Structures are given as C-alpha cells and as structure tokens.
N, CA, C and O atoms as a Tinker XYZ file with bonds, in Angstrom:
   372  protein
     1  N    -42.875000    5.861000  -20.688000    73     2
     2  CA   -41.590000    5.459000  -20.891000    64     1     3
     3  C    -40.595000    6.259000  -19.876000    63     2     4     5
     4  O    -40.681000    7.484000  -19.799000    81     3
     5  N    -39.748000    5.606000  -19.181000    73     3     6
     6  CA   -38.942000    6.039000  -18.257000    64     5     7
     7  C    -37.774000    7.017000  -19.050000    63     6     8     9
     8  O    -37.600000    6.820000  -20.253000    81     7
     9  N    -37.091000    7.927000  -18.445000    73     7    10
    10  CA   -36.099000    8.805000  -19.139000    64     9    11
    11  C    -34.974000    8.609000  -18.019000    63    10    12    13
    12  O    -35.162000    8.057000  -16.936000    81    11
    13  N    -33.663000    9.209000  -18.512000    73    11    14
    14  CA   -32.684000    9.138000  -17.588000    64    13    15
    15  C    -33.150000   10.100000  -16.321000    63    14    16    17
    16  O    -33.158000    9.779000  -15.132000    81    15
    17  N    -33.462000   11.133000  -16.796000    73    15    18
    18  CA   -33.868000   12.130000  -15.953000    64    17    19
    19  C    -34.794000   11.661000  -14.584000    63    18    20    21
    20  O    -34.629000   11.930000  -13.394000    81    19
    21  N    -35.861000   10.824000  -15.291000    73    19    22
    22  CA   -37.083000   10.417000  -14.290000    64    21    23
    23  C    -36.071000    9.329000  -13.282000    63    22    24    25
    24  O    -36.032000    9.441000  -12.057000    81    23
    25  N    -35.444000    8.493000  -13.901000    73    23    26
    26  CA   -34.675000    7.668000  -13.219000    64    25    27
    27  C    -33.585000    8.023000  -12.220000    63    26    28    29
    28  O    -33.228000    7.373000  -11.237000    81    27
    29  N    -33.095000    9.280000  -12.707000    73    27    30
    30  CA   -32.104000    9.888000  -11.762000    64    29    31
    31  C    -32.814000   10.599000  -10.447000    63    30    32    33
    32  O    -32.353000   10.654000   -9.306000    81    31
    33  N    -34.018000   11.105000  -10.916000    73    31    34
    34  CA   -34.871000   11.732000   -9.901000    64    33    35
    35  C    -35.331000   10.610000   -8.633000    63    34    36    37
    36  O    -35.305000   10.865000   -7.429000    81    35
    37  N    -35.714000    9.424000   -9.214000    73    35    38
    38  CA   -35.970000    8.269000   -8.331000    64    37    39
    39  C    -34.787000    7.914000   -7.531000    63    38    40    41
    40  O    -34.946000    7.688000   -6.331000    81    39
    41  N    -33.562000    7.835000   -8.089000    73    39    42
    42  CA   -32.384000    7.651000   -7.464000    64    41    43
    43  C    -32.292000    8.591000   -6.378000    63    42    44    45
    44  O    -32.015000    8.267000   -5.223000    81    43
    45  N    -32.559000    9.907000   -6.820000    73    43    46
    46  CA   -32.241000   10.918000   -5.709000    64    45    47
    47  C    -32.889000   10.741000   -4.416000    63    46    48    49
    48  O    -32.360000   10.969000   -3.328000    81    47
    49  N    -34.399000   10.202000   -4.671000    73    47    50
    50  CA   -35.238000    9.960000   -3.704000    64    49    51
    51  C    -34.706000    8.703000   -3.041000    63    50    52    53
    52  O    -34.784000    8.657000   -1.814000    81    51
    53  N    -34.284000    7.887000   -3.561000    73    51    54
    54  CA   -33.687000    6.690000   -2.769000    64    53    55
    55  C    -32.473000    7.198000   -1.823000    63    54    56    57
    56  O    -32.260000    6.725000   -0.707000    81    55
    57  N    -31.814000    8.082000   -2.338000    73    55    58
    58  CA   -30.694000    8.646000   -1.335000    64    57    59
    59  C    -31.255000    9.431000   -0.239000    63    58    60    61
    60  O    -30.647000    9.434000    0.832000    81    59
    61  N    -32.452000   10.168000   -0.383000    73    59    62
    62  CA   -32.980000   10.663000    0.697000    64    61    63
    63  C    -33.476000    9.804000    1.800000    63    62    64    65
    64  O    -33.411000   10.089000    2.996000    81    63
    65  N    -34.032000    8.610000    1.229000    73    63    66
    66  CA   -34.522000    7.812000    2.134000    64    65    67
    67  C    -33.441000    6.982000    2.844000    63    66    68    69
    68  O    -33.547000    6.684000    4.034000    81    67
    69  N    -32.433000    6.630000    2.105000    73    67    70
    70  CA   -31.137000    6.078000    2.982000    64    69    71
    71  C    -30.663000    7.040000    3.903000    63    70    72    73
    72  O    -30.365000    6.654000    5.034000    81    71
    73  N    -30.537000    8.316000    3.579000    73    71    74
    74  CA   -30.040000    9.050000    4.469000    64    73    75
    75  C    -30.780000    9.155000    5.878000    63    74    76    77
    76  O    -30.157000    9.153000    6.940000    81    75
    77  N    -32.205000    9.249000    5.785000    73    75    78
    78  CA   -33.067000    9.239000    6.891000    64    77    79
    79  C    -33.061000    7.784000    7.499000    63    78    80    81
    80  O    -33.329000    7.715000    8.699000    81    79
    81  N    -32.817000    6.728000    6.892000    73    79    82
    82  CA   -32.728000    5.452000    7.521000    64    81    83
    83  C    -31.259000    5.438000    8.341000    63    82    84    85
    84  O    -31.165000    4.943000    9.465000    81    83
    85  N    -30.272000    5.969000    7.722000    73    83    86
    86  CA   -28.921000    5.956000    8.444000    64    85    87
    87  C    -28.908000    6.554000    9.608000    63    86    88    89
    88  O    -28.302000    6.080000   10.570000    81    87
    89  N    -29.669000    7.821000    9.658000    73    87    90
    90  CA   -29.796000    8.683000   10.883000    64    89    91
    91  C    -30.567000    7.990000   11.781000    63    90    92    93
    92  O    -30.308000    8.153000   12.973000    81    91
    93  N    -31.649000    7.096000   11.403000    73    91    94
    94  CA   -32.492000    6.492000   12.467000    64    93    95
    95  C    -31.522000    5.495000   13.010000    63    94    96    97
    96  O    -31.414000    5.384000   14.232000    81    95
    97  N    -30.735000    4.687000   12.118000    73    95    98
    98  CA   -29.904000    3.561000   12.560000    64    97    99
    99  C    -28.953000    4.215000   13.696000    63    98   100   101
   100  O    -28.861000    3.738000   14.827000    81    99
   101  N    -28.326000    5.251000   13.300000    73    99   102
   102  CA   -27.346000    5.993000   14.083000    64   101   103
   103  C    -28.044000    6.129000   15.747000    63   102   104   105
   104  O    -27.520000    5.694000   16.773000    81   103
   105  N    -29.180000    6.760000   15.650000    73   103   106
   106  CA   -29.731000    6.973000   16.878000    64   105   107
   107  C    -30.002000    5.948000   17.612000    63   106   108   109
   108  O    -29.827000    6.093000   18.822000    81   107
   109  N    -30.469000    4.717000   17.145000    73   107   110
   110  CA   -30.819000    3.512000   17.702000    64   109   111
   111  C    -29.411000    2.828000   18.258000    63   110   112   113
   112  O    -29.341000    2.265000   19.350000    81   111
   113  N    -28.456000    2.947000   17.461000    73   111   114
   114  CA   -27.372000    2.549000   17.747000    64   113   115
   115  C    -26.462000    3.348000   18.996000    63   114   116   117
   116  O    -25.610000    2.839000   19.724000    81   115
   117  N    -26.875000    4.550000   18.979000    73   115   118
   118  CA   -26.443000    5.286000   20.181000    64   117   119
   119  C    -27.099000    5.017000   21.530000    63   118   120   121
   120  O    -26.580000    5.193000   22.633000    81   119
   121  N    -28.403000    4.532000   21.248000    73   119   122
   122  CA   -29.123000    4.137000   22.503000    64   121   123
   123  C    -28.599000    2.786000   22.882000    63   122   124   125
   124  O    -28.405000    2.537000   24.072000    81   123
   125  N    -28.386000    2.007000   22.069000    73   123   126
   126  CA   -27.945000    0.557000   22.294000    64   125   127
   127  C    -26.503000    0.677000   23.157000    63   126   128   129
   128  O    -26.146000   -0.100000   24.042000    81   127
   129  N    -25.822000    1.773000   22.702000    73   127   130
   130  CA   -24.359000    1.840000   23.070000    64   129   131
   131  C    -24.422000    2.458000   24.675000    63   130   132   133
   132  O    -23.617000    2.164000   25.558000    81   131
   133  N    -25.488000    3.309000   24.806000    73   131   134
   134  CA   -25.645000    4.108000   25.975000    64   133   135
   135  C    -25.868000    2.855000   27.060000    63   134   136   137
   136  O    -25.061000    2.660000   27.969000    81   135
   137  N    -26.930000    2.118000   26.880000    73   135   138
   138  CA   -27.029000    0.817000   27.649000    64   137   139
   139  C    -26.030000    0.059000   28.107000    63   138   140   141
   140  O    -25.835000   -0.278000   29.275000    81   139
   141  N    -25.198000   -0.286000   26.847000    73   139   142
   142  CA   -24.014000   -1.112000   27.022000    64   141   143
   143  C    -23.182000   -0.641000   28.145000    63   142   144   145
   144  O    -22.876000   -1.332000   29.117000    81   143
   145  N    -22.780000    0.796000   27.908000    73   143   146
   146  CA   -21.955000    1.475000   28.884000    64   145   147
   147  C    -22.569000    1.301000   30.294000    63   146   148   149
   148  O    -21.848000    0.773000   31.140000    81   147
   149  N    -23.703000    1.651000   30.613000    73   147   150
   150  CA   -24.263000    1.589000   31.784000    64   149   151
   151  C    -24.230000    0.413000   32.475000    63   150   152   153
   152  O    -24.004000    0.301000   33.680000    81   151
   153  N    -24.507000   -0.655000   31.525000    73   151   154
   154  CA   -24.402000   -2.269000   32.201000    64   153   155
   155  C    -23.072000   -2.913000   32.043000    63   154   156   157
   156  O    -22.916000   -4.111000   32.278000    81   155
   157  N    -21.994000   -2.034000   31.598000    73   155   158
   158  CA   -20.579000   -2.325000   31.477000    64   157   159
   159  C    -20.381000   -3.591000   30.680000    63   158   160   161
   160  O    -19.607000   -4.488000   31.015000    81   159
   161  N    -21.272000   -3.599000   29.408000    73   159   162
   162  CA   -21.157000   -4.757000   28.299000    64   161   163
   163  C    -20.026000   -4.254000   27.342000    63   162   164   165
   164  O    -19.863000   -3.036000   27.260000    81   163
   165  N    -19.334000   -4.984000   26.706000    73   163   166
   166  CA   -18.323000   -4.735000   25.686000    64   165   167
   167  C    -19.005000   -3.988000   24.491000    63   166   168   169
   168  O    -20.129000   -4.196000   24.035000    81   167
   169  N    -18.054000   -3.053000   24.077000    73   167   170
   170  CA   -18.691000   -2.221000   22.829000    64   169   171
   171  C    -19.064000   -3.324000   21.626000    63   170   172   173
   172  O    -20.164000   -3.356000   21.074000    81   171
   173  N    -18.013000   -4.173000   21.335000    73   171   174
   174  CA   -18.083000   -4.985000   20.104000    64   173   175
   175  C    -18.449000   -6.494000   20.300000    63   174   176   177
   176  O    -17.796000   -7.178000   21.088000    81   175
   177  N    -19.385000   -6.961000   19.658000    73   175   178
   178  CA   -20.049000   -8.268000   19.611000    64   177   179
   179  C    -19.913000   -8.975000   18.363000    63   178   180   181
   180  O    -20.817000   -8.874000   17.533000    81   179
   181  N    -18.865000   -9.700000   18.119000    73   179   182
   182  CA   -18.508000  -10.410000   16.939000    64   181   183
   183  C    -19.747000  -11.141000   16.499000    63   182   184   185
   184  O    -20.199000  -11.002000   15.362000    81   183
   185  N    -20.274000  -11.895000   17.376000    73   183   186
   186  CA   -21.313000  -12.915000   17.076000    64   185   187
   187  C    -22.812000  -12.163000   16.446000    63   186   188   189
   188  O    -23.492000  -12.599000   15.517000    81   187
   189  N    -23.059000  -10.958000   17.236000    73   187   190
   190  CA   -24.153000  -10.116000   16.686000    64   189   191
   191  C    -23.805000   -9.563000   15.321000    63   190   192   193
   192  O    -24.601000   -9.673000   14.388000    81   191
   193  N    -22.555000   -8.932000   15.179000    73   191   194
   194  CA   -22.237000   -8.447000   13.820000    64   193   195
   195  C    -22.272000   -9.380000   12.612000    63   194   196   197
   196  O    -22.650000   -9.014000   11.499000    81   195
   197  N    -21.821000  -10.702000   12.928000    73   195   198
   198  CA   -21.941000  -11.635000   11.947000    64   197   199
   199  C    -23.311000  -11.944000   11.429000    63   198   200   201
   200  O    -23.639000  -12.028000   10.246000    81   199
   201  N    -24.207000  -12.129000   12.691000    73   199   202
   202  CA   -25.669000  -12.348000   12.303000    64   201   203
   203  C    -26.284000  -11.275000   11.402000    63   202   204   205
   204  O    -26.994000  -11.482000   10.418000    81   203
   205  N    -25.871000  -10.017000   11.933000    73   203   206
   206  CA   -26.561000   -8.761000   11.316000    64   205   207
   207  C    -26.071000   -8.952000    9.659000    63   206   208   209
   208  O    -26.978000   -8.846000    8.833000    81   207
   209  N    -24.781000   -9.208000    9.184000    73   207   210
   210  CA   -24.258000   -9.518000    7.815000    64   209   211
   211  C    -25.067000  -10.431000    7.225000    63   210   212   213
   212  O    -25.622000  -10.141000    6.165000    81   211
   213  N    -25.271000  -11.800000    7.889000    73   211   214
   214  CA   -25.862000  -12.829000    7.156000    64   213   215
   215  C    -27.501000  -12.345000    6.999000    63   214   216   217
   216  O    -28.002000  -12.575000    5.898000    81   215
   217  N    -28.208000  -11.810000    7.843000    73   215   218
   218  CA   -29.539000  -11.448000    7.861000    64   217   219
   219  C    -29.576000  -10.310000    6.946000    63   218   220   221
   220  O    -30.528000  -10.435000    6.176000    81   219
   221  N    -28.963000   -9.347000    6.759000    73   219   222
   222  CA   -28.948000   -8.289000    5.755000    64   221   223
   223  C    -28.900000   -8.910000    4.298000    63   222   224   225
   224  O    -29.681000   -8.594000    3.400000    81   223
   225  N    -27.876000   -9.840000    4.185000    73   223   226
   226  CA   -27.839000  -10.632000    2.789000    64   225   227
   227  C    -29.262000  -11.332000    2.288000    63   226   228   229
   228  O    -29.609000  -11.460000    1.113000    81   227
   229  N    -30.046000  -11.779000    3.540000    73   227   230
   230  CA   -31.067000  -12.685000    3.066000    64   229   231
   231  C    -32.259000  -11.899000    2.995000    63   230   232   233
   232  O    -33.272000  -12.354000    2.465000    81   231
   233  N    -32.211000  -10.654000    3.534000    73   231   234
   234  CA   -33.469000   -9.955000    3.656000    64   233   235
   235  C    -34.507000   -9.925000    2.222000    63   234   236   237
   236  O    -35.735000   -9.975000    2.297000    81   235
   237  N    -33.919000   -9.856000    1.243000    73   235   238
   238  CA   -34.753000   -9.846000    0.021000    64   237   239
   239  C    -35.231000  -11.293000   -0.562000    63   238   240   241
   240  O    -35.821000  -11.405000   -1.636000    81   239
   241  N    -34.926000  -12.288000    0.216000    73   239   242
   242  CA   -35.248000  -13.591000   -0.166000    64   241   243
   243  C    -34.625000  -14.072000   -1.364000    63   242   244   245
   244  O    -35.052000  -15.127000   -1.833000    81   243
   245  N    -33.772000  -13.528000   -1.885000    73   243   246
   246  CA   -32.828000  -13.944000   -3.183000    64   245   247
   247  C    -31.624000  -14.361000   -2.928000    63   246   248   249
   248  O    -30.848000  -14.473000   -3.877000    81   247
   249  N    -31.257000  -14.637000   -1.801000    73   247   250
   250  CA   -29.715000  -15.029000   -1.381000    64   249   251
   251  C    -29.407000  -16.108000   -2.425000    63   250   252   253
   252  O    -30.160000  -17.061000   -2.624000    81   251
   253  N    -28.388000  -15.927000   -3.005000    73   251   254
   254  CA   -27.475000  -16.929000   -3.819000    64   253   255
   255  C    -27.847000  -16.882000   -5.057000    63   254   256   257
   256  O    -27.133000  -17.438000   -5.892000    81   255
   257  N    -29.130000  -16.164000   -5.489000    73   255   258
   258  CA   -29.258000  -15.931000   -6.971000    64   257   259
   259  C    -28.411000  -15.028000   -7.730000    63   258   260   261
   260  O    -28.311000  -15.182000   -8.947000    81   259
   261  N    -27.744000  -14.028000   -7.079000    73   259   262
   262  CA   -26.783000  -13.177000   -7.638000    64   261   263
   263  C    -25.593000  -12.966000   -6.598000    63   262   264   265
   264  O    -25.540000  -12.097000   -5.728000    81   263
   265  N    -24.670000  -13.932000   -6.874000    73   263   266
   266  CA   -23.632000  -13.843000   -5.645000    64   265   267
   267  C    -22.809000  -12.682000   -5.752000    63   266   268   269
   268  O    -22.198000  -12.319000   -4.747000    81   267
   269  N    -22.707000  -12.079000   -6.764000    73   267   270
   270  CA   -21.896000  -10.772000   -6.617000    64   269   271
   271  C    -22.845000   -9.675000   -6.090000    63   270   272   273
   272  O    -22.329000   -8.706000   -5.532000    81   271
   273  N    -24.165000   -9.738000   -6.215000    73   271   274
   274  CA   -24.964000   -8.812000   -5.222000    64   273   275
   275  C    -24.960000   -9.085000   -3.935000    63   274   276   277
   276  O    -24.834000   -8.160000   -3.132000    81   275
   277  N    -25.101000  -10.440000   -3.492000    73   275   278
   278  CA   -25.170000  -10.711000   -2.189000    64   277   279
   279  C    -23.501000  -10.404000   -1.483000    63   278   280   281
   280  O    -23.340000  -10.284000   -0.268000    81   279
   281  N    -22.543000  -10.325000   -2.330000    73   279   282
   282  CA   -21.293000   -9.588000   -1.794000    64   281   283
   283  C    -21.202000   -8.378000   -1.658000    63   282   284   285
   284  O    -20.485000   -7.902000   -0.778000    81   283
   285  N    -22.015000   -7.510000   -2.625000    73   283   286
   286  CA   -22.106000   -6.146000   -2.506000    64   285   287
   287  C    -22.965000   -5.785000   -1.377000    63   286   288   289
   288  O    -22.756000   -4.695000   -0.846000    81   287
   289  N    -24.094000   -6.690000   -0.837000    73   287   290
   290  CA   -24.808000   -6.233000    0.080000    64   289   291
   291  C    -24.041000   -6.515000    1.425000    63   290   292   293
   292  O    -24.242000   -5.771000    2.385000    81   291
   293  N    -23.219000   -7.511000    1.510000    73   291   294
   294  CA   -22.458000   -7.743000    2.687000    64   293   295
   295  C    -21.433000   -6.722000    2.804000    63   294   296   297
   296  O    -21.294000   -6.217000    3.918000    81   295
   297  N    -20.651000   -6.307000    1.802000    73   295   298
   298  CA   -19.672000   -5.284000    1.825000    64   297   299
   299  C    -20.371000   -3.934000    2.199000    63   298   300   301
   300  O    -19.832000   -3.278000    3.090000    81   299
   301  N    -21.248000   -3.557000    1.754000    73   299   302
   302  CA   -22.292000   -2.390000    2.280000    64   301   303
   303  C    -22.294000   -2.491000    3.663000    63   302   304   305
   304  O    -21.507000   -1.795000    4.303000    81   303
   305  N    -23.219000   -3.412000    4.347000    73   303   306
   306  CA   -23.498000   -3.740000    5.690000    64   305   307
   307  C    -22.132000   -3.561000    6.637000    63   306   308   309
   308  O    -22.033000   -2.916000    7.681000    81   307
   309  N    -21.269000   -4.219000    6.047000    73   307   310
   310  CA   -19.914000   -4.225000    6.814000    64   309   311
   311  C    -19.226000   -2.929000    6.975000    63   310   312   313
   312  O    -18.655000   -2.607000    8.017000    81   311
   313  N    -19.288000   -2.272000    6.032000    73   311   314
   314  CA   -18.830000   -0.851000    5.833000    64   313   315
   315  C    -19.634000    0.096000    6.745000    63   314   316   317
   316  O    -19.080000    1.012000    7.353000    81   315
   317  N    -21.134000   -0.184000    6.836000    73   315   318
   318  CA   -21.784000    0.741000    7.739000    64   317   319
   319  C    -21.429000    0.152000    9.092000    63   318   320   321
   320  O    -21.338000    1.026000    9.955000    81   319
   321  N    -21.203000   -1.082000    9.522000    73   319   322
   322  CA   -21.046000   -1.274000   10.789000    64   321   323
   323  C    -19.614000   -0.787000   11.111000    63   322   324   325
   324  O    -19.443000   -0.383000   12.261000    81   323
   325  N    -18.656000   -0.767000   10.341000    73   323   326
   326  CA   -17.219000   -0.265000   10.628000    64   325   327
   327  C    -17.346000    1.332000   10.692000    63   326   328   329
   328  O    -16.609000    1.915000   11.486000    81   327
   329  N    -18.134000    1.992000    9.995000    73   327   330
   330  CA   -18.235000    3.508000   10.171000    64   329   331
   331  C    -19.134000    3.771000   11.395000    63   330   332   333
   332  O    -18.802000    4.745000   12.071000    81   331
   333  N    -20.077000    3.163000   11.747000    73   331   334
   334  CA   -20.729000    3.348000   12.897000    64   333   335
   335  C    -19.856000    3.149000   14.185000    63   334   336   337
   336  O    -19.950000    3.893000   15.161000    81   335
   337  N    -19.005000    2.089000   14.107000    73   335   338
   338  CA   -18.279000    1.961000   15.216000    64   337   339
   339  C    -17.484000    2.992000   15.435000    63   338   340   341
   340  O    -17.435000    3.460000   16.572000    81   339
   341  N    -16.613000    3.612000   14.259000    73   339   342
   342  CA   -15.900000    4.734000   14.409000    64   341   343
   343  C    -16.544000    5.976000   14.929000    63   342   344   345
   344  O    -16.000000    6.746000   15.720000    81   343
   345  N    -17.664000    6.106000   14.462000    73   343   346
   346  CA   -18.430000    7.208000   14.927000    64   345   347
   347  C    -18.968000    7.185000   16.227000    63   346   348   349
   348  O    -19.245000    8.239000   16.799000    81   347
   349  N    -19.167000    5.936000   16.821000    73   347   350
   350  CA   -19.702000    5.721000   18.336000    64   349   351
   351  C    -18.210000    6.138000   19.107000    63   350   352   353
   352  O    -18.118000    6.978000   20.002000    81   351
   353  N    -17.263000    5.474000   18.629000    73   351   354
   354  CA   -16.193000    5.811000   19.639000    64   353   355
   355  C    -15.680000    7.160000   19.551000    63   354   356   357
   356  O    -15.030000    7.565000   20.515000    81   355
   357  N    -15.882000    8.019000   18.441000    73   355   358
   358  CA   -15.647000    9.466000   18.571000    64   357   359
   359  C    -16.674000   10.108000   19.618000    63   358   360   361
   360  O    -16.400000   11.087000   20.312000    81   359
   361  N    -17.778000    9.489000   19.636000    73   359   362
   362  CA   -18.745000   10.277000   20.364000    64   361   363
   363  C    -18.802000    9.819000   21.912000    63   362   364   365
   364  O    -19.074000   10.702000   22.726000    81   363
   365  N    -18.584000    8.601000   22.350000    73   363   366
   366  CA   -18.449000    8.074000   23.532000    64   365   367
   367  C    -16.902000    7.754000   23.966000    63   366   368   369
   368  O    -16.565000    6.594000   24.204000    81   367
   369  N    -16.055000    8.756000   24.048000    73   367   370
   370  CA   -14.619000    8.432000   24.468000    64   369   371
   371  C    -14.671000    8.035000   25.875000    63   370   372
   372  O    -13.638000    7.720000   26.466000    81   371
C-alpha cells in the first residue's frame, strides 16, 4: 500500500526529471535561437507556438476527456514558452 511519504518521494523524483528536461529544452531552444540569429530569422513564430500548444495537449492521447486538465496542460506549456522567451531575450540581447 502506498503512503503519503512514498507518494511524496515519487513526486520529488518527478520534479528532478522535470528539472532535467527543462534544462535540456533550454539548451535546445538556445541552439535554435543561435541559428535563427545567424540566419536573420525572427525570434517569435506565432504559428510554431500555437502548434506546440496543440501538440502538447494531444500528447497523452486523451484530449477532450478532461477539459480542465487540457487547459492546465495548455497553461503550463504557455507559461514555459513565455518564460523561455524572457530567458532567451536576457541571454541574447
């Protein structure tokens, strides 16, 4: 039987995995931005961002089954995109 302590330990592990994934995403995003700068491409691509948001919600294959969770996923990814944008702009002034 699971306990609160064991579940919290699992949650802590998920946080570690999320942290590592966010670092990896940061590095990939910085690589993309470096190429965009070199090629003179614009920083922001609204079409690409909208596709990222749609795809992120669809990843679990359960889109529409829990609309509130779909909205949570969309909000999380939107926040990630906004925060990375701020981060990149601070790094590549």
